[in-house]
C-alpha positions as CSV (number, residue, x, y, z in Angstrom):
1,M,-77.2,285.4,-89.3
2,R,-77.5,282.1,-91.2
3,H,-75.6,283.6,-94.2
4,L,-72.8,284.7,-91.9
5,E,-72.4,281.2,-90.5
6,R,-72.4,279.8,-94.1
7,A,-69.7,282.2,-95.1
8,L,-67.6,281.2,-92.0
9,H,-68.1,277.5,-92.9
10,T,-66.9,278.2,-96.5
11,A,-63.9,280.1,-95.3
12,V,-62.9,277.4,-92.8
13,A,-63.3,274.7,-95.5
14,K,-61.0,276.6,-97.8
15,Y,-58.5,277.3,-95.0
16,L,-58.4,273.7,-93.8
17,D,-57.7,272.4,-97.3
18,A,-54.7,274.7,-97.5
19,A,-53.4,274.6,-94.0
20,L,-53.7,271.0,-92.7
21,P,-50.7,268.7,-93.2
22,A,-51.2,265.5,-95.4
23,A,-51.4,263.4,-92.2
24,A,-54.6,265.2,-91.2
25,Y,-58.1,264.5,-92.5
26,W,-61.1,266.8,-92.0
27,F,-64.8,266.5,-92.7
28,P,-68.0,268.6,-92.0
29,V,-70.9,267.1,-90.1
30,P,-73.9,268.1,-92.2
31,N,-76.5,268.3,-89.3
32,A,-77.4,271.8,-90.5
33,S,-78.6,270.5,-93.8
34,I,-81.6,268.8,-92.3
35,R,-84.6,270.0,-94.3
36,N,-87.7,268.9,-92.3
37,I,-88.7,267.4,-88.9
38,A,-89.6,264.0,-90.4
39,Q,-86.2,263.7,-92.0
40,A,-84.5,264.7,-88.8
41,A,-86.6,262.2,-86.8
42,N,-85.7,259.4,-89.2
43,M,-82.0,260.2,-89.1
44,K,-82.0,260.5,-85.3
45,R,-83.6,257.0,-85.0
46,A,-81.1,255.6,-87.4
47,G,-78.2,257.1,-85.4
48,E,-77.3,259.4,-88.4
49,L,-78.0,262.6,-86.4
50,K,-76.6,263.3,-83.0
51,P,-77.6,266.6,-81.4
52,G,-74.7,268.9,-80.5
53,V,-72.1,267.3,-82.6
54,P,-69.4,269.9,-83.7
55,D,-69.6,271.3,-87.2
56,I,-66.2,270.0,-88.3
57,F,-64.0,267.0,-87.3
58,I,-60.3,266.7,-87.9
59,I,-58.5,263.5,-87.4
60,H,-54.8,263.9,-86.7
61,S,-52.3,261.7,-84.8
62,G,-55.0,259.3,-83.7
63,R,-57.1,262.1,-82.1
64,A,-60.5,263.4,-83.0
65,I,-60.6,267.2,-83.0
66,G,-64.1,268.9,-83.1
67,V,-64.6,272.4,-84.2
68,E,-67.9,274.2,-83.4
69,L,-68.3,277.3,-85.6
70,K,-70.3,280.3,-84.2
71,V,-70.7,283.8,-85.6
72,G,-70.7,287.0,-83.5
73,K,-71.4,286.4,-79.9
74,A,-73.4,283.2,-80.4
75,K,-72.7,280.5,-77.7
76,P,-73.0,276.7,-77.9
77,T,-76.4,275.3,-77.2
78,T,-77.1,273.0,-74.3
79,N,-76.9,270.0,-76.6
80,Q,-73.6,271.2,-78.0
81,V,-72.1,271.7,-74.5
82,T,-73.2,268.1,-73.5
83,A,-71.9,266.6,-76.7
84,H,-68.6,268.4,-76.5
85,A,-68.1,267.3,-72.9
86,S,-68.8,263.7,-74.0
87,I,-66.3,263.9,-76.8
88,T,-63.7,265.4,-74.4
89,L,-64.4,262.6,-71.9
90,A,-63.8,260.1,-74.7
91,G,-60.3,261.6,-75.4
92,G,-61.2,264.0,-78.2
93,I,-60.7,267.8,-78.2
94,V,-63.4,270.3,-79.0
95,A,-63.2,274.1,-79.4
96,T,-65.7,276.7,-80.4
97,V,-64.4,279.4,-82.7
98,N,-65.9,282.4,-84.4
99,S,-63.2,283.4,-86.9
100,L,-60.3,282.0,-89.0
101,D,-57.8,283.6,-86.6
102,A,-59.5,281.8,-83.6
103,L,-59.4,278.5,-85.5
104,Y,-55.7,279.1,-86.2
105,D,-55.0,279.9,-82.6
106,F,-56.7,276.6,-81.5
107,L,-55.3,274.3,-84.1
108,S,-51.7,275.6,-84.1
109,Q,-51.4,274.4,-80.5
110,I,-51.9,270.8,-81.6
111,I,-51.1,270.6,-85.3
112,S,-48.2,272.0,-87.3
113,L,-50.2,273.9,-89.9
114,K,-48.9,274.8,-93.4
115,A,-50.4,278.3,-93.5
116,R,-51.9,281.1,-91.5
117,P,-55.3,282.6,-92.4
């Protein structure tokens, strides 16, 4: 399942580079790259690791847009649901998507995209 999620991340990165307008900026949140428990604990203490943060953030028109990527029928974890609710309460937008088409459907409602998947 991990390789399927990595493939989705790669496809999304390529798509965002092609589809987002110049006035949008995106970046991944590398929480998944944590290698061991000690490293994760140190990062959490330093505020560098926040459980549940979406996989990707897009900044557009003064708004933070979070995108959680899931493959198959996977659902957000409890930490993700909590973090996404906090981001929404703070004025951001968060969606969970499982394909490029779902990402397009979500983003095209709030951003004029340059391309379809």
